[in-house]
C-alpha positions as CSV (number, residue, x, y, z in Angstrom):
1,M,136.4,131.9,214.8
2,D,140.0,131.8,213.4
3,I,139.5,128.5,211.8
4,I,136.3,129.8,210.0
5,T,138.3,132.7,208.7
6,D,141.1,130.4,207.6
7,I,138.6,128.2,205.7
8,A,136.9,131.2,204.1
9,S,140.2,132.7,203.0
10,T,141.5,129.4,201.7
11,M,138.4,128.8,199.6
12,L,138.5,132.4,198.3
13,A,142.2,131.8,197.2
14,Q,141.1,128.7,195.4
15,L,138.4,130.6,193.6
16,Q,141.0,133.1,192.4
17,K,143.4,130.4,191.0
18,P,143.3,129.7,187.3
19,T,141.9,126.2,187.6
20,L,138.7,127.2,189.3
21,S,138.3,130.8,188.2
22,F,138.4,129.9,184.5
23,L,136.1,127.0,185.1
24,I,133.6,129.5,186.7
25,G,134.2,131.9,183.9
26,G,133.2,129.2,181.4
27,M,130.1,128.5,183.4
28,L,129.1,132.2,183.4
29,L,129.6,132.4,179.6
30,A,127.3,129.4,179.1
31,A,124.7,130.8,181.6
32,M,124.6,134.1,179.6
33,G,124.0,132.2,176.4
34,S,127.3,133.2,174.8
35,K,128.2,131.8,171.4
36,F,131.8,131.6,172.5
37,E,133.4,128.2,171.6
38,I,136.7,126.6,171.1
39,P,137.0,124.4,168.0
40,Q,137.3,120.7,168.8
41,P,140.6,120.2,167.1
42,V,142.1,123.1,169.1
43,Y,140.7,121.5,172.3
44,K,142.3,118.1,171.5
45,F,145.6,119.9,170.7
46,V,145.5,121.7,174.1
47,V,144.8,118.5,176.0
48,I,147.7,116.6,174.3
49,L,150.2,119.5,175.0
50,L,149.1,119.7,178.7
51,L,149.5,116.0,179.3
52,L,152.8,115.8,177.4
53,K,154.1,118.6,179.7
54,V,152.9,116.8,182.8
55,G,154.4,113.5,181.7
56,I,157.8,115.0,180.7
57,G,158.1,116.9,183.9
58,A,157.3,113.8,186.0
59,G,159.7,111.6,183.9
60,M,162.5,114.0,184.5
61,S,161.8,114.1,188.2
62,V,161.9,110.3,188.4
63,R,165.1,110.1,186.3
64,D,167.0,112.5,188.5
65,A,165.9,110.7,191.8
66,N,167.9,108.2,193.8
67,L,166.2,105.0,192.6
68,A,167.4,102.9,195.6
69,Q,165.7,105.2,198.0
70,L,162.7,105.8,195.8
71,V,161.5,102.2,195.4
72,V,159.6,101.7,198.7
73,P,157.9,105.1,198.9
74,A,157.1,104.9,195.2
75,V,155.4,101.6,195.5
76,G,153.5,102.9,198.6
77,A,152.4,106.0,196.6
78,A,151.1,103.8,193.8
79,V,149.2,101.5,196.2
80,V,147.7,104.5,197.9
81,G,146.5,106.0,194.6
82,I,144.8,102.7,193.6
83,A,143.3,102.3,197.1
84,I,141.8,105.7,197.0
85,V,140.1,105.0,193.7
86,L,138.8,101.6,195.1
87,I,137.4,103.4,198.1
88,G,135.7,105.9,195.8
89,A,134.3,103.0,193.7
90,R,132.6,101.7,196.9
91,T,131.4,105.1,198.1
92,I,130.7,108.1,195.9
93,A,130.3,105.9,192.7
94,R,127.6,103.8,194.4
95,T,125.7,106.7,195.9
96,R,122.1,106.8,194.8
97,G,121.5,109.4,192.1
98,I,125.1,109.7,191.1
99,S,126.1,108.0,187.8
100,H,128.9,105.5,188.1
101,M,130.9,107.4,185.5
102,D,130.7,110.7,187.5
103,G,131.6,108.9,190.7
104,M,134.7,107.2,189.2
105,A,135.9,110.4,187.6
106,T,135.6,112.1,191.0
107,A,137.4,109.2,192.7
108,G,140.2,109.4,190.0
109,L,140.8,113.1,190.6
110,F,140.9,112.5,194.4
111,G,143.4,109.6,193.9
112,A,145.6,111.7,191.7
113,V,147.9,114.5,193.0
114,S,147.7,118.3,193.1
115,A,151.2,119.6,192.4
116,S,150.2,123.0,193.8
117,T,149.1,121.4,197.1
118,L,152.3,119.4,197.3
119,A,154.3,122.6,196.7
120,A,152.3,124.3,199.5
121,G,153.2,121.5,201.8
122,M,156.9,121.8,200.9
123,A,156.8,125.5,201.6
124,V,155.3,124.9,205.0
125,L,158.0,122.4,205.9
126,D,160.7,124.7,204.5
127,S,159.4,127.5,206.7
128,E,159.7,125.3,209.7
129,N,163.1,124.0,208.7
130,I,161.8,120.4,208.5
131,A,163.9,118.2,206.3
132,Y,162.5,115.8,203.7
133,E,163.9,113.7,200.8
134,G,164.9,115.5,197.6
135,F,163.1,113.0,195.5
136,I,159.7,113.7,196.9
137,G,158.6,115.4,193.7
138,A,159.3,112.2,191.8
139,L,156.7,110.3,193.9
140,Y,153.7,112.1,192.5
141,P,153.6,110.4,189.1
142,F,153.4,107.0,190.7
143,M,150.3,107.9,192.7
144,D,148.9,110.1,189.9
145,V,149.1,107.7,187.0
146,A,148.1,104.7,189.1
147,A,144.9,106.4,190.3
148,L,143.9,107.8,186.9
149,V,144.4,104.6,185.0
150,T,142.6,102.6,187.7
151,A,139.6,105.0,187.7
152,I,139.4,105.0,183.9
153,V,139.7,101.2,183.6
154,L,137.0,100.6,186.3
155,A,134.6,103.1,184.8
156,K,134.9,101.7,181.3
157,L,134.6,98.1,182.6
158,A,131.4,99.0,184.4
159,E,130.1,100.8,181.3
160,A,130.9,97.8,179.1
161,R,129.1,95.4,181.5
162,Q,126.0,97.6,181.7
163,G,125.9,98.0,177.9
164,A,126.2,94.2,177.3
165,A,123.6,93.5,180.0
166,A,121.2,96.0,178.4
167,V,121.6,94.5,174.9
168,Q,121.4,90.8,176.0
169,G,118.9,91.1,178.8
170,G,121.5,90.7,181.5
171,T,123.4,87.8,180.1
172,M,126.5,88.5,178.1
173,T,128.0,85.6,176.2
174,I,131.3,85.5,174.4
175,G,132.4,82.3,172.7
176,G,129.6,80.5,174.6
177,A,130.7,81.7,178.0
178,R,128.7,83.8,180.4
179,A,129.8,87.3,181.3
180,G,130.5,86.4,184.8
181,G,133.0,83.7,183.8
182,P,136.7,84.2,184.6
183,T,137.8,83.9,181.0
184,V,135.3,86.5,179.7
185,E,136.0,88.8,182.6
186,G,139.8,88.5,182.0
187,G,139.3,89.2,178.3
188,L,137.1,92.2,179.1
189,V,139.6,93.7,181.5
190,R,142.5,93.2,179.1
191,T,140.4,94.9,176.3
192,I,139.5,97.9,178.6
193,L,143.1,98.2,179.8
194,K,144.4,98.1,176.2
195,D,141.9,100.7,175.1
196,T,142.8,102.9,178.1
197,V,146.5,102.8,177.4
198,Q,145.9,103.5,173.8
199,S,143.5,106.4,174.4
200,P,144.9,109.8,173.4
201,A,145.0,111.2,177.0
202,I,146.8,108.3,178.7
203,S,149.0,107.7,175.6
204,A,150.2,111.4,175.8
205,L,150.8,111.1,179.6
206,L,152.8,107.8,179.2
207,L,154.7,109.2,176.2
208,G,155.7,112.2,178.2
209,L,156.9,110.0,181.1
210,A,159.0,107.9,178.7
211,L,160.5,111.0,177.1
212,G,161.3,112.5,180.5
213,L,162.9,109.3,181.7
214,F,164.9,108.2,178.6
215,A,165.5,111.4,176.6
216,R,166.9,114.8,177.4
217,P,163.9,117.1,176.8
218,E,165.0,119.8,179.2
219,T,165.5,122.5,176.5
220,V,162.1,122.0,174.7
221,Y,160.4,121.6,178.1
222,A,161.8,124.9,179.4
223,S,161.4,126.9,176.2
224,F,158.0,125.6,174.9
225,Y,155.9,123.5,177.4
226,E,156.6,125.4,180.6
227,P,155.8,128.9,179.3
228,L,152.6,127.8,177.5
229,F,151.3,125.6,180.3
230,R,149.2,127.9,182.4
231,G,147.6,129.6,179.4
232,L,146.6,126.3,177.9
233,L,145.2,125.1,181.2
234,S,143.0,128.2,181.4
235,I,141.6,127.5,177.9
236,L,140.8,123.9,178.9
237,M,139.0,125.1,182.1
238,L,136.9,127.5,180.0
239,I,135.7,124.6,177.9
240,M,135.0,122.4,180.8
241,G,133.2,125.2,182.6
242,M,130.8,125.8,179.7
243,E,130.2,122.0,179.5
244,A,129.7,121.9,183.3
245,W,126.9,124.5,183.1
246,Q,125.1,122.6,180.4
247,R,125.1,119.5,182.6
248,L,124.6,121.2,186.0
249,S,121.0,119.9,186.2
250,E,122.4,116.4,186.5
251,M,123.6,117.3,190.0
252,K,120.2,118.3,191.4
253,G,119.4,116.2,194.5
254,V,122.9,114.7,194.9
255,A,125.0,117.8,195.6
256,H,125.0,116.9,199.3
257,A,126.8,113.7,198.5
258,Y,129.6,115.5,196.7
259,I,129.9,118.0,199.5
260,A,130.3,115.2,202.1
261,Y,132.8,113.4,199.9
262,G,134.8,116.6,199.2
263,L,135.0,117.4,202.9
264,L,135.7,113.9,204.3
265,A,137.7,112.1,201.6
266,P,140.9,114.2,201.9
267,L,141.2,113.3,205.6
268,V,140.7,109.6,204.9
269,H,143.0,109.6,202.0
270,G,145.7,111.6,203.8
271,A,145.6,109.0,206.6
272,L,146.3,106.3,204.0
273,G,149.3,108.2,202.7
274,F,150.5,108.8,206.2
275,G,150.3,105.1,206.9
276,A,152.3,104.4,203.7
277,G,154.9,106.9,204.9
278,L,155.2,105.2,208.3
279,I,155.8,101.8,206.5
280,A,158.5,103.4,204.4
281,H,160.0,105.0,207.5
282,E,160.2,101.6,209.2
283,V,161.7,99.8,206.1
284,T,164.0,102.5,204.7
285,G,164.3,105.2,207.3
286,F,162.0,107.5,205.2
287,S,161.9,110.9,207.0
288,A,159.1,112.4,209.1
289,G,159.0,115.3,206.6
290,G,158.7,112.9,203.7
291,T,155.9,111.1,205.5
292,V,154.0,114.4,205.9
293,L,154.4,115.1,202.2
294,L,153.2,111.7,201.2
295,A,150.1,112.3,203.4
296,I,149.6,115.7,201.7
297,M,149.9,114.1,198.2
298,A,147.2,111.5,199.2
299,A,144.9,114.1,200.7
300,S,145.2,116.3,197.6
301,S,143.2,116.0,194.4
302,S,144.4,116.7,190.9
303,D,143.9,120.1,189.4
304,I,146.4,119.7,186.5
305,S,146.8,116.2,185.0
306,G,143.4,114.9,186.2
307,P,140.8,117.1,184.5
308,P,142.2,116.8,181.0
309,T,142.8,113.1,181.4
310,M,139.2,112.5,182.6
311,R,137.8,114.8,179.9
312,G,139.6,112.9,177.2
313,A,139.2,109.3,178.6
314,L,135.7,109.7,180.1
315,P,133.8,112.3,178.0
316,K,130.5,111.2,179.5
317,A,131.5,112.2,183.0
318,N,130.2,115.6,184.3
319,P,133.0,118.1,184.9
320,S,130.8,120.1,187.3
321,A,130.8,117.0,189.5
322,Y,134.5,115.9,189.5
323,V,136.2,119.3,189.1
324,G,133.9,121.2,191.4
325,T,134.2,118.6,194.1
326,S,138.0,118.1,193.9
327,T,139.2,121.6,193.4
328,G,136.4,123.5,195.1
329,L,136.2,121.4,198.2
330,G,138.9,118.8,198.3
331,T,141.8,121.2,197.8
332,P,141.0,123.6,200.6
333,V,140.5,120.7,203.0
334,A,143.8,119.1,201.9
335,I,145.7,122.4,202.5
336,L,144.0,122.9,205.9
337,S,145.0,119.4,206.9
338,I,148.7,120.0,206.6
339,P,149.2,120.9,210.3
340,L,147.4,117.6,211.2
341,W,149.9,115.5,209.4
342,M,152.8,117.5,210.8
343,A,151.5,117.0,214.3
344,L,151.1,113.2,213.8
345,A,154.6,112.9,212.3
346,D,156.1,114.8,215.1
347,A,154.3,112.6,217.7
348,L,155.0,109.2,216.0
349,I,158.4,109.8,214.3
350,G,159.8,113.1,215.5
351,F,161.3,115.9,213.4
């Protein structure tokens, strides 16, 4: 009975947080036929500011970290982020009735990291006086960016293949070569990767990372980006909520698949993160607390960098699918799984 109460209270808390509550508010406005709207130029400006803020903060965290100790867990975090997206590409993105674009956007959010879930994990460890590395916060951009870029590239690659097949009856030729040839495939991947990096969303994120790493943006970050962040995020969620309501009919008949993925994926992903932490422990002496937090990062799903990135890079994807599944289901499961990773770390490594 206690666990049911815990789950209910955790989900209620998620509903009250800005990410999901403003999303629901936007859906309610659309359901009532409201004429409320945010001009497109304002929306684009909000997205750029949000992603610049996320990138700058991540870059400053990496810059201030101990690079010698950071390398192995950072590589592990990036590999886990990519692996999560690849798993999603083979599961949710291939489920009958779910569009590949929606599935990849969902996988991308689950591969990326929730800063609030990571903070919750740190708070739990602090309350138990469990030590962990000070550079843990610098690990999340490695997993975050790797997952988002991988999901976007795979989604666009699949879309390009489908479009070419539809136009040419299933046979795409470029320079006399068939679409399945290695030269054409390589050229297509390079084109998609170039387009992804040059897209406004990823460009802003990468620019922020570079500024955080190589410049000294602390003053403008503290005085401008940080105070505006939550308010701008709420505006973005309103927009996405209204769009989600308009496209809610697309989820009829496949909601069960998103529910199953939202409940099970965080546990599988957390196990991958925990495994990467164990490898880092064996190689570098990475702490048990750090291993727990790496598992929490992998189990979490992005509620900050992910939604605006996906909205900007994959506008055809349905926000009600990827935001609802990740924030509404994935986040509560990730938070509730924290004791599991702590128990495993204590048993296998010891606090």
